[in-house]
C-alpha positions as CSV (number, residue, x, y, z in Angstrom):
1,X,114.7,103.7,109.1
2,X,112.8,101.1,107.5
3,X,111.6,101.4,103.7
4,X,110.3,98.2,102.0
5,X,109.5,94.8,103.2
6,X,107.4,92.6,100.5
7,X,107.1,89.0,102.1
8,X,104.3,87.5,99.4
9,X,105.9,85.4,96.6
10,X,103.6,86.5,94.1
11,X,103.2,84.1,91.0
12,X,101.5,84.4,87.4
13,X,99.8,81.3,86.4
14,X,98.2,81.0,83.0
15,X,95.0,79.0,84.6
16,X,94.0,77.2,87.1
17,X,95.2,73.3,86.2
18,X,98.6,74.4,86.0
19,X,98.8,76.2,89.1
20,X,96.9,73.7,91.0
21,X,99.8,71.2,89.6
22,X,102.3,73.6,91.0
23,X,100.9,73.8,94.1
24,X,100.5,70.4,94.9
25,X,97.0,70.9,96.3
26,X,96.4,68.5,98.6
27,X,94.1,66.9,101.8
28,X,95.9,68.5,104.0
29,X,94.6,71.3,102.4
30,X,91.4,73.7,104.1
31,X,90.4,75.3,100.9
32,X,88.2,78.8,101.0
33,X,85.9,79.9,97.9
34,X,83.4,81.8,96.2
35,X,81.5,79.2,95.1
36,X,80.8,80.4,91.7
37,X,83.8,80.4,91.2
38,X,85.5,77.1,92.3
39,X,82.4,75.0,90.7
40,X,83.0,76.2,87.2
41,X,86.8,76.1,87.3
42,X,88.2,74.0,90.6
43,X,85.6,71.2,91.1
44,X,86.3,69.2,87.5
45,X,90.2,69.0,88.8
46,X,88.7,67.1,91.9
47,X,90.8,68.5,94.3
48,X,91.7,66.2,96.7
49,X,91.1,68.9,99.6
50,X,89.3,69.8,102.4
51,X,86.5,72.8,100.8
52,X,84.4,75.2,102.5
53,X,82.6,78.5,100.6
54,X,83.1,82.0,102.0
55,X,78.7,82.1,101.4
56,X,78.2,79.0,103.9
57,X,79.4,82.2,106.7
58,X,77.2,84.7,105.2
59,X,76.2,86.9,102.4
60,X,77.6,90.6,103.5
61,X,81.1,91.6,104.2
62,X,82.7,89.8,106.8
63,X,82.2,90.1,110.2
64,X,83.4,88.0,113.5
65,X,80.3,86.1,113.8
66,X,81.6,85.1,110.4
67,X,84.8,84.4,110.6
68,X,84.5,82.9,114.4
69,X,82.4,80.3,112.8
70,X,85.3,79.9,110.5
71,X,87.6,78.8,112.6
72,X,85.7,76.5,114.2
73,X,85.0,74.6,111.2
74,X,88.7,75.2,110.0
75,X,90.3,74.0,113.8
76,X,88.1,70.7,113.1
77,X,89.7,69.9,110.2
78,X,92.7,69.1,110.6
79,X,94.7,70.7,108.2
80,X,97.9,72.4,107.8
81,X,97.6,74.8,105.1
82,X,95.1,77.6,103.6
83,X,94.2,77.8,100.8
84,X,91.8,81.0,99.7
85,X,89.7,81.5,96.3
86,X,88.0,84.3,95.5
87,X,87.6,88.1,96.8
88,X,88.5,90.4,99.1
89,X,86.2,89.0,102.0
90,X,87.0,85.6,101.1
91,X,91.0,86.8,101.8
92,X,90.9,88.7,104.6
93,X,88.6,85.7,106.4
94,X,91.2,83.8,105.3
95,X,94.1,85.5,107.2
96,X,92.4,85.1,110.5
97,X,92.9,81.1,110.0
98,X,96.8,81.9,109.8
99,X,96.9,82.8,113.6
100,X,98.0,80.0,115.5
101,X,95.3,78.9,118.6
102,X,92.7,81.1,116.7
103,X,88.9,81.3,118.9
104,X,87.3,85.0,118.9
105,X,88.1,87.0,116.5
106,X,87.0,90.5,118.3
107,X,89.7,88.9,120.5
108,X,92.3,89.2,117.6
109,X,91.0,92.7,116.3
110,X,91.2,94.1,119.7
111,X,94.5,92.2,120.6
112,X,94.2,91.0,123.2
113,X,95.5,87.3,122.7
114,X,98.6,86.7,121.2
115,X,99.1,86.9,117.1
116,X,101.0,84.9,116.4
117,X,101.5,82.8,113.0
118,X,100.3,79.5,113.0
119,X,100.1,78.5,109.3
120,X,100.7,79.4,105.9
121,X,98.2,80.8,103.3
122,X,97.7,81.2,99.7
123,X,96.1,83.7,98.3
124,X,93.9,83.3,94.9
125,X,92.3,86.6,94.0
126,X,89.1,86.6,92.2
127,X,88.8,89.9,91.8
128,X,91.0,92.5,90.7
129,X,90.8,95.2,93.7
130,X,91.6,94.1,96.9
131,X,95.0,93.8,97.2
132,X,94.4,91.8,100.1
133,X,96.9,88.8,98.5
134,X,100.3,90.8,99.6
135,X,99.0,92.5,102.3
136,X,99.2,92.5,106.3
137,X,95.4,93.9,106.3
138,X,92.3,92.5,107.2
139,X,89.3,94.1,107.6
140,X,86.2,92.9,109.7
141,X,83.2,94.0,111.4
142,X,82.8,93.5,114.9
143,X,79.2,93.3,116.0
144,X,79.5,94.2,119.4
145,X,80.7,97.5,118.4
146,X,79.0,97.7,115.5
147,X,82.4,99.3,112.9
148,X,84.8,97.6,110.7
149,X,88.0,97.2,112.2
150,X,91.6,96.4,110.5
151,X,93.7,93.5,112.2
152,X,97.1,95.4,110.2
153,X,100.4,92.7,111.7
154,X,103.2,91.1,110.2
155,X,101.9,87.4,111.1
156,X,98.2,87.2,108.5
157,X,100.9,88.3,105.7
158,X,99.8,85.3,102.5
159,X,103.1,83.6,101.6
160,X,102.1,83.2,97.9
161,X,99.5,85.4,95.8
162,X,98.5,83.6,92.7
163,X,97.5,85.4,90.1
164,X,95.4,84.0,87.8
165,X,93.6,86.4,85.0
166,X,91.0,83.7,83.6
167,X,89.5,83.8,87.7
168,X,88.3,87.4,86.4
169,X,86.6,86.8,83.0
170,X,83.7,85.6,84.8
171,X,83.0,89.1,86.8
172,X,80.1,90.2,86.3
173,X,80.9,94.3,85.5
174,X,80.2,96.0,88.3
175,X,82.3,94.0,90.2
176,X,85.0,95.3,87.9
177,X,84.9,98.3,87.9
178,X,84.7,98.8,91.4
179,X,87.6,96.6,92.1
180,X,89.6,98.2,90.1
181,X,88.6,101.7,91.4
182,X,89.4,100.6,95.0
183,X,92.6,99.6,93.2
184,X,93.4,103.0,92.0
185,X,92.3,104.3,95.3
186,X,94.3,102.1,97.3
187,X,97.3,103.0,94.8
188,X,96.8,107.2,95.1
189,X,96.3,106.9,98.7
190,X,99.9,105.2,99.3
191,X,101.2,107.4,96.9
192,X,100.4,110.2,99.1
193,X,100.4,108.6,102.6
194,X,103.2,110.4,104.9
195,X,104.8,106.4,104.8
196,X,105.8,106.7,101.2
197,X,108.6,106.1,99.9
198,X,110.8,106.2,96.6
199,X,110.0,102.6,96.7
200,X,106.6,102.5,97.3
201,X,106.1,105.4,95.2
202,X,107.5,103.5,92.0
203,X,104.4,100.2,92.6
204,X,102.0,103.0,93.4
205,X,102.7,104.8,89.9
206,X,102.6,102.1,87.6
207,X,99.3,100.8,89.2
208,X,97.9,104.5,88.9
209,X,98.8,105.0,85.0
210,X,98.2,100.7,83.7
211,X,94.2,100.8,85.5
212,X,94.0,104.7,84.3
213,X,94.8,103.6,80.7
214,X,92.9,100.5,80.9
215,X,90.0,102.6,82.3
216,X,91.2,105.7,79.3
217,X,90.8,102.1,76.4
218,X,87.0,101.2,78.1
219,X,85.7,104.9,77.4
220,X,86.2,103.9,73.6
221,X,85.6,100.2,73.9
222,X,82.4,99.6,76.5
223,X,82.6,97.1,79.0
224,X,83.7,94.1,76.6
225,X,86.6,95.6,76.5
226,X,88.3,95.0,79.6
227,X,88.2,90.8,78.6
228,X,91.4,92.1,77.4
229,X,92.8,93.7,80.2
230,X,91.9,91.4,83.0
231,X,95.7,90.3,83.3
232,X,97.0,94.3,83.7
233,X,94.4,95.3,85.8
234,X,94.9,92.5,87.8
235,X,99.1,92.9,88.1
236,X,98.0,96.8,88.4
237,X,95.7,95.7,91.8
238,X,98.6,94.0,93.5
239,X,101.2,96.7,92.5
240,X,98.5,98.7,94.6
241,X,98.3,96.3,96.9
242,X,102.1,96.1,97.5
243,X,102.3,99.8,98.4
244,X,99.8,100.4,100.6
245,X,101.0,97.2,102.5
246,X,104.1,99.0,102.9
247,X,102.8,102.9,103.7
248,X,99.1,102.4,103.8
249,X,96.0,103.9,103.1
250,X,94.0,106.9,104.5
251,X,90.8,109.1,104.8
252,X,89.3,107.9,102.0
253,X,88.8,104.3,103.7
254,X,88.4,105.9,107.3
255,X,85.4,107.8,105.6
256,X,84.2,104.8,103.9
257,X,83.6,102.4,107.0
258,X,80.9,103.6,108.6
259,X,78.7,103.9,105.2
260,X,79.8,100.6,104.1
261,X,79.4,98.8,108.0
262,X,75.3,100.9,108.3
263,X,74.1,100.0,104.8
264,X,76.3,97.2,103.1
265,X,77.3,99.2,100.4
266,X,79.8,96.5,99.4
267,X,84.1,98.4,99.9
268,X,84.9,99.0,96.5
269,X,82.1,101.3,96.1
270,X,81.5,103.0,99.5
271,X,85.3,104.2,98.9
272,X,84.8,105.5,95.5
273,X,82.0,107.3,96.9
274,X,84.6,109.5,99.1
275,X,87.9,109.3,96.3
276,X,87.5,112.6,94.2
277,X,85.8,114.7,97.1
278,X,89.3,113.2,99.5
279,X,91.3,114.7,96.9
280,X,89.8,118.0,96.8
281,X,89.9,118.4,100.5
282,X,93.4,117.5,100.3
283,X,94.2,119.9,97.4
284,X,92.4,122.8,99.7
285,X,94.4,122.4,102.8
286,X,98.2,121.6,101.0
287,X,98.1,122.8,97.7
288,X,102.2,122.5,97.0
289,X,102.9,119.0,98.8
290,X,103.0,115.9,96.9
291,X,100.0,116.1,96.1
292,X,101.4,118.0,92.9
293,X,103.5,115.0,91.3
294,X,100.0,113.1,91.8
295,X,98.3,115.8,89.6
296,X,101.4,115.9,87.3
297,X,101.2,112.2,86.9
298,X,96.9,111.6,86.3
299,X,97.6,115.1,83.8
300,X,100.4,113.0,82.2
301,X,97.8,110.1,82.0
302,X,94.5,111.2,80.9
303,X,96.7,113.8,79.1
304,X,94.9,116.8,80.0
305,X,96.1,120.1,81.8
306,X,97.1,120.0,85.7
307,X,94.5,122.6,86.6
308,X,91.6,120.6,85.8
309,X,92.5,117.0,86.6
310,X,90.6,116.1,89.2
311,X,88.0,117.0,87.2
312,X,88.6,114.8,84.6
313,X,89.5,111.9,86.5
314,X,85.9,112.0,88.4
315,X,84.0,112.3,84.7
316,X,86.5,109.0,83.8
317,X,85.5,107.1,86.6
318,X,81.3,108.0,86.4
319,X,81.7,107.0,82.3
320,X,83.6,103.8,84.1
321,X,80.6,103.2,86.3
322,X,78.0,106.4,87.6
323,X,78.8,107.3,91.4
324,X,75.8,108.2,93.8
325,X,74.8,109.7,96.1
326,X,75.2,108.8,99.6
327,X,71.4,109.1,100.2
328,X,70.8,106.8,97.3
329,X,72.1,103.9,100.5
330,X,69.7,105.0,102.2
331,X,72.5,107.7,104.3
332,X,70.3,110.2,105.8
333,X,71.2,114.2,107.0
334,X,70.8,112.1,110.7
335,X,73.5,110.2,110.1
336,X,76.5,112.9,108.7
337,X,77.7,113.8,112.7
338,X,77.3,109.5,113.4
339,X,79.5,108.6,111.0
340,X,82.5,111.4,111.6
341,X,82.0,110.9,115.1
342,X,82.2,107.2,114.3
343,X,85.6,108.1,112.4
344,X,87.5,109.9,115.1
345,X,86.8,107.3,117.3
346,X,87.7,104.2,115.7
347,X,89.6,105.1,112.8
348,X,92.7,107.0,114.0
349,X,94.8,104.4,112.4
350,X,93.4,105.4,109.2
351,X,93.3,108.8,109.4
352,X,97.0,109.2,110.9
353,X,97.9,108.0,107.3
354,X,95.9,110.6,105.3
355,X,97.8,113.3,103.1
356,X,96.2,115.5,105.2
357,X,94.9,115.6,109.4
358,X,90.7,116.1,108.7
359,X,89.5,117.1,111.4
360,X,85.6,116.6,111.7
361,X,84.6,119.7,110.3
362,X,86.0,118.5,107.5
363,X,84.6,115.2,107.9
364,X,81.2,116.4,107.7
365,X,82.0,119.0,105.1
366,X,82.9,116.1,102.9
367,X,79.6,113.7,104.3
368,X,77.9,116.0,103.3
369,X,78.6,117.7,100.0
370,X,77.8,113.9,98.7
371,X,74.7,113.1,100.3
């Protein structure tokens, strides 16, 4: 039985200059970057690489039309290595470029063409949430189908993850908060996943404890206190990525995708809406399973009793960044049934990895409770 695999080399760099020197960036490198981060930290180095910006392809989270245009530019470039500098959406888009003879995103994600690795990818995360720099997963919205889909395959695992805490310094607080909560969700879902094992649990538990301890500190210090914790959060996000790369995520992610796709809610924020509601549903369905161990870890980290641990977790997260009702994003009562049907039709991979299998009734109940 397969237990664990970590194919990505992980390095921690003090600053951008030391990263560029060790990676030996040259004219055959194709850099896809978040513009603001690149122009502040990388442009002064006058790197000889070919550079494009994620914003050149659209402002929404990745769609197949955006990645199709990116594939066209990469195929014209003649480059033989890819460097992705940005959040999860940047790295997810860059992963598509790793595939040999890539042409159409929809064909790739629907596995209508062979998935063969053709290029190496260096991933440089500029948020502390996605974990995409170590995962075999890329997420895009397929325009024709009107839903997000995931491609999970070893061929798109980045070859090198470069962690540079310096790049998180200018991250807006809201982006920081929703990213870090996304990483927490990755760790928790991986911990509860049926495919979890002793190896993935090590990474999940450490990520959970590090993130929650950091959030407790922020509760005391306020937003600016995060600047002293950026390396901790970046490494915790990376650990959570390793955990879910081997175990998987589940129902929280599945329920978030229709909201994110239809109302353009960012990934981390969308997942946050459903996090504790799904945990309560799991607790209701199977309170004596592994969720019991999760409650012990949360109670120990938050220094509270197990009986009210999910309530105190909700309170802590709301202090980090308040959660909004779903109707604030535009979701209406009429969306509930169609969202549930969308999840059941298109998110089987995630539903099958959940701690408990959520049926349509449970999914509808969660949507309605959060509206």
